[in-house]
C-alpha positions as CSV (number, residue, x, y, z in Angstrom):
1,M,-8.3,3.7,19.8
2,L,-8.6,6.2,16.9
3,F,-6.6,5.8,13.7
4,M,-6.3,8.2,10.8
5,V,-5.9,6.0,7.8
6,I,-4.5,7.9,4.7
7,E,-5.2,6.1,1.5
8,R,-3.2,7.0,-1.6
9,F,-5.0,5.7,-4.7
10,R,-2.5,4.0,-7.0
11,D,-2.1,5.3,-10.6
12,G,-5.5,6.8,-10.8
13,S,-7.3,3.8,-9.2
14,G,-10.0,6.1,-7.7
15,K,-12.7,4.9,-10.2
16,A,-11.8,1.1,-9.4
17,V,-11.9,1.9,-5.6
18,Y,-15.3,3.4,-5.8
19,Q,-16.6,0.5,-8.1
20,R,-15.5,-2.1,-5.6
21,F,-16.9,0.0,-2.7
22,A,-20.3,0.0,-4.6
23,E,-20.1,-3.8,-5.1
24,R,-18.7,-5.0,-1.8
25,G,-19.0,-2.2,0.7
26,R,-16.2,-1.0,2.9
27,M,-15.2,-4.6,3.9
28,I,-14.1,-3.6,7.4
29,P,-13.6,-6.6,9.9
30,E,-15.5,-7.2,13.0
31,G,-14.2,-5.0,15.9
32,V,-13.4,-2.0,13.6
33,R,-15.8,0.9,13.5
34,F,-15.7,3.4,10.6
35,V,-16.2,7.0,11.9
36,D,-16.0,9.3,8.9
37,S,-14.0,10.0,5.7
38,W,-12.8,12.8,3.6
39,V,-11.3,12.8,0.1
40,D,-8.8,15.5,-1.1
41,T,-10.1,17.6,-3.9
42,A,-7.8,16.1,-6.4
43,G,-9.3,12.7,-5.8
44,A,-6.0,11.1,-5.1
45,R,-6.2,10.5,-1.3
46,C,-8.9,9.4,1.2
47,F,-8.6,10.1,4.9
48,Q,-10.6,7.7,7.1
49,L,-11.0,7.8,10.8
50,M,-11.3,4.3,12.2
51,D,-12.0,3.1,15.7
52,C,-10.6,-0.2,17.0
53,A,-8.8,-1.7,19.8
54,R,-5.4,-2.0,18.1
55,E,-3.8,-1.1,14.8
56,A,-3.5,-4.8,13.9
57,D,-7.3,-5.0,13.8
58,L,-7.2,-3.0,10.5
59,Q,-4.9,-5.5,8.7
60,P,-7.8,-7.6,7.1
61,W,-9.3,-4.4,5.7
62,I,-6.0,-3.1,4.4
63,D,-5.4,-6.5,2.8
64,A,-8.7,-6.3,1.0
65,W,-7.7,-3.0,-0.7
66,S,-4.0,-3.1,-1.0
67,D,-4.0,-4.0,-4.7
68,L,-5.6,-0.5,-5.4
69,V,-4.4,1.6,-2.5
70,D,-1.3,2.4,-0.5
71,F,-2.1,2.8,3.3
72,E,-0.5,5.0,6.0
73,V,-2.0,4.4,9.5
74,V,-1.5,7.0,12.2
75,A,-2.8,6.7,15.8
76,V,-4.6,9.9,16.7
77,T,-6.5,11.5,19.6
78,D,-8.8,14.4,19.8
79,S,-7.3,17.9,20.6
80,A,-9.0,18.1,23.9
81,T,-7.5,14.8,25.1
82,A,-4.1,15.9,23.8
83,A,-4.3,19.2,25.7
84,E,-5.3,17.4,28.8
85,Q,-2.3,15.0,28.5
86,V,0.1,17.9,28.2
87,R,-1.3,19.7,31.2
88,S,-1.0,16.7,33.5
């Protein structure tokens, strides 16, 4: 299952986020696959596409970053799959 994870960096914590990432990596738990990510041009939000069996699988990763980042998790599907679901 795909999840778009929207991270909002708290109070300019972007520098601290990138520093921790350089030191510890992404810190995703087993069973979660990082697909890709994008950062808004203001450097205030990161959009990460993650693949895992269920949303709860993301919780250890969220816990590891929650002191610096606020998270929103949205289950998503690709457009072709959504279109097929609408047609059937």
